[in-house]
N, C-alpha and C positions, 0 to 999 in steps of 0.2 A: 735802384732798379731791382725788381724782384727776380728770384731765380725761376728757372723753368720748372715745370711739373716734376716732382720727385718720383712719383709712383704713377704709372699709367696702366697697370694691370687691371683686369676686369674685377677681381675679387680682392677685398681688403683682408689681409691675414694679420691678426693681432698677436702680440707676444704671449698673451695669456688665453687660456681656454676655460670655459665653464660648462657645467653639465646641461645648462639650458641658456637660451639667449633671446633677447629681443632683437629683431633684425628689420632693417628698412629695405624694402624691395622696390625696384624701379622696373615696371613692366615694359616689355617690347610691344605687345599688342594692346592698343587702346581699349579694346573690348573686354580685356581682362582686369582693367583698373577698377578697384573698389568692388570686386566681384567675389563674394565668399565661395560661390560654387566652384570657381576656378582654383581657389586655394585648396578646396577639398580634392580636386582633380590632381593638383600638384602633390598633395599629401599622399594620395593613393599611388601615384606613379613613382614617387621617390622613396616611399616607405617612412617618411619623416612624420612625426606627430607635430602638426602645425595648427596653431590657434590664430585665427584672424583677430587682431586687436582693434584696429581702427583705420579709417582712411586718412591719408595725409594729403598734401596738396599735389596738384598736377597728376603725374602718372605714378605716384609713390603710395605705398601702403606700409603699415606696421604690423608685423607678425611675431608670434612667439613660437620657438622651436625647442622641443625637448631633446636636445643633443648639444654636445660641446660645439662652440662657435666655429672653429676652424673647419671641422668636418661638415657641418651644416652649410657653411658658405660654399664649400667646394661642390657639394651635392646639388645645391640650388643653382649654382653656376652652370653645371653640366646639364641641367634640365632644359636649358635653352628657352626658358620663359622670360628671362629677365635681362635688361640692359646692365643692371648693377645690383649687387647685394652687399649690404654693409651692416656692421654692428652699430648699436647706439652708443655714442660717446657721452661722457659726463664732464661738466665744467664747474669751476668754483671761481670766486672773485680773487684776482691777483692783487692782494694788499700785503705790503711788506711790514708795515708798522702803523699803529694808531695810538695816539696819546691824547687823553681827555684834556681839554683846556679849562682849567679852573681860574676863577677871577684873579688869584694871586700870581698866576703864570703869565698874564698879559703884560707884555713889555710896554712901558711908557716911553714915548719918544719926545724929543724936542727938535727944534728947527736945525740943529747942527748935526744930527745923526740919522737923517731920513734920506735914503736913496740918492739918486742922481737927478732924475728929471720928473718922473711921473708920480712919485709918492710925495704929495704936497700936504703939509699940515692944514687941517680944516677943510680939505677938499670934500671929504665925506664925513658924516657924523657917526658912521659905524665904528664902534670901539676897536674892532680887530683889524680894521683896514690897514693901519700903518705896520701891522705885522705881516702883511701880504707882500713880502719882498719880491716874490716871484712876479708881481705886476710891473716891476721896474724895467728900465731900459737895458737892452743888450749892449755891452761895451767890452773893451779889451779884456778886462779882468773878470768879467761876469758874462762869458759867452753862452752860459746856459740859460740866461733869461731871454724873454721873447718880446719885450716892448709891448706887453699886453695893455698897460694903462694908456700908453700913447695911441695904440690901435683902437681902443675903446672910445677915446675922445674923438678920433678921426671919424669913426663910423657914425657917431652921434651927429657930427657936423655935416657929414656927407651922405646921410641916409637917403636911399633912392627906392627902397621897398615900401609898398603900401599895405603891408600886413606883418604879422609876427612870423619869425622863422620858427618852424616846428621841429622839435628834436625829440625823438623817441629814445628813452633810456630803458634798454632791455636789461633788467637787473632783478633785485630782490623785491621790487615794488615800491610803493610810495608810503610815506608816513607824515602826518601833519607836523608842521614846524613853523615857528613864527617868521622865519626868514625866507620862505619859498612859497610860491603859488603854483599849484599843479593845474593842469588843463581841466577845465570845467566841462569839457565836451567829450574827450576821449580818454579811455584807459582800458586796460585788459590784463588778464592773467592767463597764461598758457601752461602753468604748472599742472601736470596731469597724473602725478603719482606721489606716493608718500603721504605723510600725515599733515592734515591742515587744521582741523579744529574739532570741537565737541558739538554734538547736535544740540546740546542744551545751552551752549555758550552764545553770548551776543558778540558777533565778529567785529563790532565797532567799538567795544569797550577796551580799556587798556590791558585787561587780562591779568592784572596784578594779583598774585597769589592764587591764580586759577589753575586747577588740576582737573584731570578727568581720566576715567578708566578706559582701557583699550576697547571695552565694549561700546563705548560711545564715540569712538573715532571713525571718521569716514574719509574716503579718499578725495583728493583734489580733483576738480574738473575745470576745464577752461571756462572763463566767465569774463565779465566786464568789471570785476572788482580787483583792483591792483594793490589792495592793502597788504603791506609787507608784514604778514603775521603768520607764524607757523607754530605748531605744537610739536615738541620734541621730547623724547624719553631720555633725559639727561643722564640718569643713573642706570638705565637699562633695567628698570624694575617694574615696567608696565605702567608707571605713572607719568603722565605727560604734562609738561609745563609750557607756557607761552614763550615763544622766542621772537623778538623783533630784530632782524639782522641790521637794518639801517644802512646797508651799503648803497642801495639805490638812492636813498635820500642824500647821502654824502656826495655821490657822483652828480646828481642833479643840481645840488646847491652850488657846486663849483661854477657851473654854467650860469645859473640864474638867481643866485642869492640877491635879495632886494637891497638896493643901495639907498642910503640916506633915510633909513627908517629907525635909526638910533640904536639898533641892536646888531650883533653879529658882524658880518663882513660884507664885501662887495663881490657880486658875481661878474663874470667876464662880459656877459651880454646884458644890457639894460633890461630890466624886468618887463618894460612895456613893449619890447621888441622881440620877445621870445616866449614860446609856449612849450612847456615840458609835458610830454605825453608819457606817463608811467606805464611800463609793461612788465609784469611779473613773470620771469622765466626761471628764477631760482628759488628754492625753498630755504629752509633754515641753514643748510650746509652746502648744497650743490643742486644741480639740475641737469637735465639731458639736453644735448644739442638738438634733439628732435623738437623739444618745446621751443627752444630759441629760434629754430628755423621756422616753425609755424608763426612765431611772433614777427619775424622779418616779413613774411608774406602779408601778415595783417597790417603792419605799419606802412607798407607801400600800397595798400589797397587791393591786394591780390589774393586775399584769404577766402576760401570757400568753406561753408559749414556743411556741405554735402546735403544729405537729406534731413538734417536736423532743423527743427522749427524753432522760432524764437522762445517758445515756452519749454523747450526740451533742455534737460541738463546737459551742459557742455556746449551750448550754443553761445557764440561770441558775436555781439553786434558789430557790424563792419565799422571801420574807422571812417570818420566824416570826410577826410581827404588825406592823401598821402603826406607823410612827413618829408622834411628836407634832409635830415641827418639822422642816422641811427648810431647810437653809442652802445658798444658791447664791451664793457669792462669785465670780461669773464674769459675763461679758457682753461685748458688742461693739457698736460703732456700726452702726446700721442706719437706713435711711430708710423703714421701714414699721412699722406698729403691731403690737402683740401680737395684736390681732384678726385681722391679716393673716397671722399665724403660727398657723394654726388647730390644728396638732398640739400645740404647746406650750400653747396656751390650753386645749385639751381636757384636758391632763394637770393643769394648775393647777385647773381646775374640778373634776376628779375628786378632787384632794387635799382641797379644801374640802367636797366631798360626803362625804368620809371624815373630816371634822373635823380636818384636818391643816393647820398653819400653814406658809406658804411665804414665805421671806424672800429677797430678791434685792438684791444690791449695786447702788447707783445708777450706779457707774462713775466713772472718773477723768479724763474728758476735759474737765472744766469746761464742760459744755454742758447743754442741756435734756434731761431724761430721755426726752422724746418721741422722740429720735433714737437711743436705746440699747435694745437687746434683750438679755435679757428684762426689763430694768428697766421697760420701758413696758407691762408686763402689769398691767392695772387691778386685778384681783382679789387679786393677791399684795401683800405688804408690801414696798415699796421703800425702801431705807435710804441716806441721804446721810451724809456725814462732817462733823463740826464740830471747831473748835479748842477749847482749854481755856476760852477766853473765852466761847464760845457762838457765835461767828461761824462761818459755813460755811468749810470747808477750801478752800484755793485750787484744789486739784485736783478737788474733788468735783463730780459732776453734781447737778442741782437741778431745780426747776420742776414741770412738769405732773404727773408721776407719782411724785414723791418724797412719801412718806407721813410720814416721821419721820427724825430725825437722832440720831446718837450719836457720841461721840468716836472718831476713827479715826486719830489721830496719835501716833506714838511708843509704840505698844502692844507690850508684851513678849510674845514668842511662843517656843514651842519650835521649833528649827530643825534642819536637816540639816548635818552636818559639812562636806560638800562638795556643791555643786550639781552639779559635774561630777566624777565619780570618775576617778582616774588622774592628777590634778594632783599636783605635787610638794610643794606647801605646804598646811598645814592652817590653816583659818581660826579654829578654836576646838577645844577638847577635845584629847584625846590622839590620837595617830596611829592607834591601833587601835580607838578607840571612836567609833561614829557616832551615839550616842544621848545626848550630854551637851552639846549646843549650844543656845544661845539667841541671839535677836536682837531688835531693835526694828523694828517694821514700821509703815508708814502706808499708808492707802488705804481705800476703801469696802469692800475685802475684809476689813478689820479692824473697821470699824464694824458690819458686818452680824452677825458672830458675837457681838459685844457685845450686840446687841439679842436675838439668839437666847438668850443666857444670861439676860437680863432676863425674857424670856417664859417660860423654863424655871422661874425662881423663882416667877413668877405661877402656873404650873401646879402647882408643889409645894404652894402655899398654897390654891389654888382648883382642885382636880382635876376638879370637875364642870362647870366653865365651858367653853363652847364655844370653838373656835379664834377665831371672829370676836369673841366677847365678850372674850377675853383681849387680843386686839389693840386692841379699843376702849378697854379700861381703860388700856392703855399710851398710846394717842393722846389720850385725854381728859385725862391728867395731864401731857402734854408741855408744855414751856415755850418759847414763841417768844422768840427773841433779836431784839428790835426796835431798841433803841438801844445804841450803843457807850458806853463810859465817858465819851467826850467829848460825848455827847448827840446824835451824828449817827445818821441812819437806817442800820442795818446792811446789809451786802450780803446777808445771809441774808433780811432782810425784803424786799429789792428783787427777788431772784431766786426766793425761796420754797424752803423745804425741808419742806413738809408741816406737820404740827401743831407742830413745834418739836423741842427737845432732850428726850430721854427723861429722866424722873426715876423710876427703878426703884422706889425706896422709896414714893413717893407713889402709884404705880400699884398696889402691893400693898395699900394702904389704901383704894383707890378703891371706893366702893359704887356698883354699876351702877344702883341705884334713886335715887341722888341726882343731880339735874341742877344743875350749878354753872357751866356755860358756855353762854351763850345769845348768839347773834349775830343781830341783826335789821337788815336793810337794805332799802331800797326796791328793788322789782323792776327799776327802771330807773335805779338810782343810777349816777352818773358819766357820764350821757349828756347832756352840756351843749353839745356842738358843734352847729353849725348843721345839719350832715347828720343827726346823731342826733335832734335835736329835730324835724326834718322827718319822720323815720321814726316817732317817737312820735305825732306829729299824725295820721299815717295810721292807726296802731293805734287811737287814740282814736275815730276815725270808725267803726271796726268794734266796738270794745269801749269804750264810754264810761266805764267804771269802772276803766280800766287804771291811772290815777294812784293808785288805792287798793290796788294790789297790793304786798304786802310778803313778802320771803323770810325765813323763820325757820330757823335752824340751831342746834339745841341739843345737838350732839355733834360730835366730830371725825371720825366715820367714817360713810360713806354706804352701807355694805353691811349686809345682814341678818345678825343673830346669832341662832343657835338658842336658843329659850326667851326671847328678849328682844323686847319690843314697846313701843309708845308710844301714848299717847292724847292727842288734841287736843280741848280743850273750847272752845266758842265761844258767845257770846251778845251780845245788845244790851241786856240788862237790867242792873240794878245788884245783882241777887241773887247767891246762892251759885253759883259756877261749877260746883261738883262735882255739882249737881243736874241739870245739862245732860247730854244724851246724847253720849258721847264719839265722836269719829271715830278708829278704830284706824289706826295707822301701823306700817309695818315698818321704816322708817328714820327717824332723828330730824331730818327735813327736811320743810318744808311751805311752801306759798305761801298767804297769807291775804288775802282781799278785805275790806278794812275798810269798804267801802261796805255790806257785808252784815252783818259782825260787828265791833262796836266793841271788844269785849273777847275775850281768848283766854288759855288756860292750857295747859301741856303737862305730861305725866306719863310716867315710865318704869316699866315692869313687867318682872318676871322670873318665868317659870313661873307666871303668874297672880297673883303678889304685886306690888302697885303701891306706888310711893313717893308723896311729897307732890305736890300740884299746885303748879306755879310759874307765876304769872300773868305775861304778857308786857307789857313796858313799851315802848310805841311812841313815847313823848314825845321821845326824843332822836334819833329817826331822821330823817335828812335826805332831802328829796325833791329830784329834779332840778328845775331852774329852771322848765321848762315846766309842771310839776305844781304849782307854787306860785301860778300865776296864777289 
């Protein structure tokens, strides 16, 4: 369960200040949106030097203010023109470690040392397949695995969808590789600042040994070219060299690497059942959340080019149809909540209105997700990383906004031959081929596409289920790692990583009408300190029945899911609970006052069809000491 909003104030105040700032403004009056003349009016009234940069989506605009950000935010807030004013945040890819796989590093297996159930000799002819231990089954000593191989087989046999699952990878863009096919219909780039390339350079060549002077450098503009290619001044000497980050390629390959093609490894989703839509939102080193937010709007089919025409620079051709899943393996440390980043929040809300799942990497700072954006976006699904044992990864973020975990260590990915072209040595592959490289990579960047692949398998088998329903199926079957093999409380249990480790196979078999997880606790459980008892005594003076309050949670997700509802039955009689009038619920969480109702039962329904009633057992629930008197 995610935490409640951490910051609800109107203005976001960052810990650092700058002499000038790019700000996102959200207008109150719809007539002021994308209106340069109103910006001039605001500038005159406030005394701020404001430059209108560009229109954003919906009621948002991007401006530049010549004043330190804290003061500018306050002045614009007091102007009463805006619902919200916020600074532009920046993101990078959360990768903890990457190691190139050279031919001599590939482990050879025999039938005696391969996995438990799913890693079968000769099942695939991809040479790295038997190194994909993370495909194997979840079992007692390997609780960090997710039965991906078994889930993949099940999805193939029980396929019910009549099209490919579309997954947008919002990252560094695409790069050609022998083991992945990119969408032939849709791609885009929303990187809108920094160095992109040389006017005299061919943007489709490898760029090896290519340099150009700053005089020939031009800024990036949004376009429909998602090629993962940037020019960067490595030595800060004014000479720019080509950089191919390759992170977007790595992320996409985990999901959709081609199976049985005699090279590389096996993707989670069969290549014929998935379409990867590359969307470039990060440059060589980082990118702004503004660009990522624009990309979300585009991926769900809600992006507007404003007054731009198809022939204008910066025009982006609309996506042919919305995607099913958005993967964001990016983020950065921030001291504000997603609620305080209203532009990003609006895009995520729009995605779920369009029934699109949004997956965000928790980040690799080994800190609470409340301090990481966009991981602290409540409505999206935030993914932590775990070890093979089930323990949370040392690098992984955790806590308040983490929804679920999946293995993110030593994951095999497609890679780029050289991170920086122009180098004299090759890390793998031939000197002329840039599409035959592989590496192992660790990070929540890797755990996130693993979850995207698992959700795609769910979509293949259950194509009519909503985004929130598919997410709930995954969360309802996740397995918490509570105790280590030595019987000690795990770090994962102490810091929290949501519902637990994904079990993709069990999620596929999960019936949304079956309630098999019920958690009942006293509303004031754990309040045994002197101060807390004093607080409860004051509450009891106002609400005498407060000691009879119990919180009931019979699901792992607290968001509404289209078509899914719940019923609560309550009574004081010993008769048939089903004869009582039910209280409808939109989420599987409720508080019950047992001074009014001694018995209760819950029920799950989908599109009007309801499952069995499950009566609640309060007998094992502990009350706080003050309520035992």
